[in-house]
GUZA-858906 format. One record per residue: residue in three letters; x, y, z of N, C-alpha, C in turn. Coordinates in steps of 0.001 Angstrom, whole numbers, plus 500000, padded with zeros to 6 digits. Atoms other than C-alpha are relative to their C-alpha. Layout:
N
ALAXYZXYZXYZ
...
This chain:
211
MET500833498808500000500000500000500000500872501248500000
ASP499309498720500047501160503494499136499231500986500859
GLY500711499147499057500198505632502130499861501436499557
THR500071498609500444500626508846500139498850500236499025
ARG501109499830500930497787508191497661498731500385500764
ASN501218499538499350494458509833498446498787499179499564
ARG501254500701500255491082508110498706498894500732500745
ARG501130499347499347487608509246499696499337499053500998
CYS500686500776498964486070508002502948498502500002499705
ILE501422500085500326482532506738502307499112500491501140
VAL500785499523498854481440507910505771500003501518500069
THR499880498550499837482746511472505968500061500759498688
GLY499816499325501279483375512208502308501346500685499882
ASP498687499367500011486833513454503234500955499232499100
VAL498939500607500804489676512816500803501255499978500849
LEU498896500177499064492528511413502871501055499078499406
PRO498975500956500438495847509630502321499669498604500503
GLU500281501376499610495678505852502480500524499673501395
ALA499435500232498675497756506018505657498978500247501108
ARG501024499708498997494605507228507446498698499264499712
LEU501198500715500418492153504827505835500201498489500026
VAL499970501449500154491277501136505628499124499653498802
ARG500758500446501166490139499444502419499141498802500368
PHE500909501125499799487170497071502422499550499482498639
VAL500487500610501234486032494629499751498915498992500346
ALA501031501015499819483130492240499272500579498641499665
ALA499577501380500237484005488566499630499029499352499005
PRO500886500667500963482508486076497112498582499776500516
ASP501338500221499446479597485484499507499271501294500320
GLY500650498714499786478837489199499696500318500664501325
ARG499620499401498718480333489808503140501101501043499791
ILE498962498984500036482351492977503590501112499607500963
VAL498850500369499174485848492223504887501063501090499897
PRO498923499010500055488747494504505799501177499484499184
ASP498828500332500819491642494511503342501116500946500411
VAL499045499058499424494347496108505463501255500161499141
GLU498840499892500887497038495402502862499641500616498654
ALA500491499411501258494874496830500047500469499198498792
LYS499541500870501087495671493835497841498923499047499481
LEU501027500949500419492449491833497602499322500475498710
PRO500665499618501250490703491746494212498604500552500258
GLY501346499455499891487448493544493608500012501495500243
ARG500147498563499788486131497045493935500108500321501483
GLY499786499662498601487355498566497161499265501257500416
THR500539498785499396485692501080499437500891500352501180
TRP499056499527498996487621503182501918499283500716501131
VAL500575499384498803486784504245505459501138500487500882
ARG499006499467499068488702506406507896500357498928501023
ALA499522501043499087490808504190510153499641500350501438
GLU500519499730498663488652504742513209498816499079500274
ARG501086500897499630486302502443515059498634500635499734
LYS501291499329500134483486504992515086499568500114498547
ALA500337499839501418483638505584511325499523498683499403
ILE500401501305500536483437501870510526498644499593500551
GLU501297500322499412480547501389512933498885500793499328
GLN500992499188500696478719504245511219499736499457498601
ALA500161500557501343479351502708507800499120498762500023
VAL500818501202499861477802499443509002498561500382500329
ALA501341499643499547474850501054510771499175500674498909
LYS500709499253501042473956503283507795500015499283498647
GLN499950500821501218474540500513505214500710500727498849
LEU499265499224500999477057502696503414500836499121499079
PHE499224500891500860479018499724502070499172499570498797
ALA500873500397501101476036498583499994499806501159499029
ARG500176498832500856475522502095498692501243500245499153
ALA498760499757500740479183502447497735500246498909498959
ALA499766501122500912479322498992496125498933499902498924
GLN501125500039500932475998499510494364499536498566499737
GLN500473501379500067475068495932495094499677499523501399
ALA500373500537498697473697493789497891501221499379500678
VAL498898500540499200476426493206500462499577500046501471
SER500297500016498565476387492476504181501241500389500783
ALA498899499557499134478518494140506836499644499676501444
ASP500265500448498635478670492509510254500216501127500993
VAL499872498968498978478245494648513360501361499939500680
LYS498676500149499393481635493307514515501115500333499019
LEU498999499699501021483417494630511417501129500867500550
ALA498957499135499427485264497307513396500972499186500853
ALA499145500857499171486542494703515858500878499115499133
LEU499221500829500912487644492471512988501110500815499346
THR498987499121500597489462495412511401501139500236500973
GLU498968499820498973491306496071514654500888498760500091
THR499244501255499933492326492407514815500959499872498825
ARG499155500094501198493658492511511252501167500984500073
LEU498925499022499883495661495663511955501042499545501024
VAL499065500517498986497174494131515097500830498869499411
GLU499268501109500630498097490995513149501045500523499028
ARG499072499407500963499730493153510495501235500569500717
ILE498891499433499236501842494983513072500872498894500590
LEU499237501109499418502845491753514803500815499274498933
ALA499251500618501093503874490326511438501248500815499680
HIS498835499140500244506157493325510883501049499814501098
LEU499057500198498898507708492816514323500714498661499870
GLY499371501306500210508300489144513595501014500047498880
LEU499069499847501117509921490057510310501254500750500437
ALA498852499231499504512132492611512051500914499127500851
ARG499182500910499178513275489950514531500831499082499120
ARG499280500932500877514192487535511765501065500707499162
ALA499047499238500805515995490282509847501104500629500854
GLY498984499425499124518061491284512877499836501492500214
GLU500243498569499861516429494727513010499217500344501261
LEU500762499784498774514681494289516352500921499953501215
ILE499259499945498739516144495221519733499029499602501100
LEU500911500518498988514606493308522645500565500176501408
GLY499602499894498608514700493967526363500269501431500417
PHE499859498632499500514766497077528527501433500504499912
ASP498604499559499978518540497260528989500538500223498589
GLN499513499877501371519208496711525298499403501229499306
VAL500643498828500606516684499373524252500597501292500563
GLU499416498801499400518074501894526731501404500251499456
ARG498644499868500531521612501223525518499957500492498551
ALA500103499584501402520533501617521906499585501460499881
LEU500440498604500035518776504920522624501144500964500317
ARG498863499155499654522017506269524056501173499806499040
GLY498920500327500925524083504885521186500150500971498844
VAL499697499153501155525437506338517974498854500010498999
HIS501106500106500948522513505115515877498736499577500762
PRO501179500345499199519447505267518156498829499565499128
PRO501145500497500776516336503414516990498914501067499862
PRO501050499003500196513560505576515491498643499574500537
VAL501284500515499523510791503334516836500212499216501284
VAL499979500722498735510231502144520398498644499333500186
VAL501232500751499747507668499475521278499919499704501491
GLU500214500265498581506251499273524793498650499317500178
ALA501261500663499693503625496848526023499165500906500898
VAL500870499174499163500614498419527693500271499753501475
GLU499685500313498601501797496706530876501297500645500482
ALA498712499407499629505082498658530870499852500923501210
ALA500039499175498786505800500261534244500417501430499691
GLU499704498589500228505927504035534440501477500316500222
ASP498595499724499723509422503973535916500869499656498806
GLY499228500394501174510814502073532949499751500914498824
ARG500326499100501098509005504303530492500733501334500163
ARG499310498728499744510464507414532137501497499883499738
LYS498565500184500210513984505982532034500342499958498514
LEU499728500063501438513772505204528328499782501370499349
GLN500219498666500541512323508612527585501166500926500354
ALA498857499190499596515160510205529553501219499690499129
ALA498886500386500862517664508237527476499861500645498628
ALA500235499369501298516066509535524277500209501510500089
ARG499858498548499834515924513091525583501465500403500107
ALA498572499691499843519604512961526514500707500046498649
GLN499415500024501340520372512234522852499338501022499068
GLY500699499022500822517977514899521594499165499375498898
ILE500792500696501023515834512373519706498571499804500501
PHE501409500159499684512087511855519582499451498787499252
PRO500449501202500712511324508240518619498490499869499980
PHE501418500361500049507899507092517523499799498884501018
VAL500249500997498957506418505098520408498691499276499724
LEU501182500843500145504018502223519810499712499390501361
GLY500314500470498656502333501587523128498598499454500138
SER501382500483499979499060499862522256499877498481499954
LEU500040501462500037500015496173522183500251499425501393
THR499797500640498705499885493809525138501258499141499975
SER498823500857499908502810491777526379499741498607499419
PRO500264501293500629501117488479525417499971500077498474
GLU500008499843501453500547489789521886501419500086499454
LEU498614499863500431504180490805521564500739498673500140
GLY499334501268499773505342487512523023499640498964498948
LEU500437500948501016503276485535520536500693500267498669
ALA499374499639501276504739487441517597501498499744500002
LEU498541500068499924508313487252518843500509498697500612
ALA499631501309499449508264483719520288500866500151501250
ARG499246499754498773509433485024523626499031500483501073
ALA500917499641498926507678485335526977500371501347500625
ASN499811498764499231507235488580528921500708501105499217
VAL499439498899500784508098491007526116499299501291500409
VAL500555498714499563507607494548527423500608501154499219
HIS499308498913500693510221496717525715500737499466498771
ALA499284500343501229511549496573522168500211501284499200
ALA499762498857500878512802498903519461500403499479498632
LEU499635500376501360513372498829515720501078500913499462
LYS498959499230500660516458499907513857499409500701498772
SER500462499264501177516091502365510973499902499076498798
GLY500153500826501191514808500799507785498557499932499559
ARG501322500113500593511820499849505706498979499403500952
ILE500951500635499087510257497642508371499528501006501041
ALA500378498980499029510312500459510908499013500994499393
GLU500904499074500681508648502744508371498604499392499858
ARG501296500657500145505894500206507722499296499871501345
LEU500604500133498675505350499714511431499344501316500427
VAL500561498694499667504807503447511927498708500224499224
PHE501192499874500847502314503411509050498827499248500616
GLU501079500816499457500282500567510546499586500465501392
ALA500312499527498651500518501933514090499124501243499955
GLY500829498810500144499034505209512898498541499646499761
ARG501379500424500240495955503366511650499397499321501236
LEU500508500671498802495658501269514813499583501013501066
GLU500309498958499017495503504509516809498497500291500054
GLY501433499749500027491874504883515714499172498934500694
PHE500677501093499317491032501662517543500545499798501411
ARG499337500137498705493553501515520389500914501207500211
PRO499100498870499725494960504821521643501306499512500608
SER498680500437499551498690504390522176500487500826501184
ARG499401499289498863500503505291525391501309500646499540
SER498813499313500499502874507781523835500740500694501138
TRP499235499217499039505622509574525695499580501465499922
VAL500349498583499950504960513142526769501277500817499893
TRP498821499168500220507476515635525405499692501440500375
ALA500189498614499591507745519017527104500166500926498804
GLY499894499034501087507083521856524684499132499676498807
PHE500887500349501097504747519939522377498593500464500354
SER501278499375499710501402521726522114498917498983500363
LEU501008501004499707499384518481522181500415499105501155
GLY499616500682498782501306517232525182500481498592499845
GLY499398501318500029502945514139523864499826499216498748
GLU500082500770501249502535513209520268501399499689499516
SER498664500382500399505656511268519486500130500022498491
LYS499777500044501435507222511386516059501283499252499705
ALA498816500772500391509760509353514172501195500912499933
GLY498788499211500021513312510541514555500886499594498861
């Protein structure tokens, strides 16, 4: 998917980059399914990557109107979309581990943040303790960097993707996988607000950005 291309949301009518939308297609049986990779065949419809927008599309039968044919959209479509986005992110993390681009463990992440080539993406499980989060943020601040922080996944989810128990802290080295992870994490934000770090001086009080 090219996140820079623009599409129109069938709920709001807004023209937005694909990075802020999710594509949906009709399966052979007429069911609407999320196509988070935007690769499935058929005519696609696009909805803002937010739980509320998808629920509105289902409730108002906007998928049938956009498809101009009889289709069915389950009331749990938003939940299914969230699941697909989480699976996509976990797949990227697994790929990063196999490619040697993933840093695992609190001590290793802190050391990397203070290193010559600090990671642009930090991953923290929702169970991460505040003390550890503050220490890692301090390490980043000492280097003058502002990593993107993904803080919406649970430790069991991370452990399943990385074949390792009790995963709480991780980071990704610079590269294509890190870029894709940021893309997918931005869409997941509409379903699971992330526990971002708070940076003094930012008007919104803590919107992290890739360094």
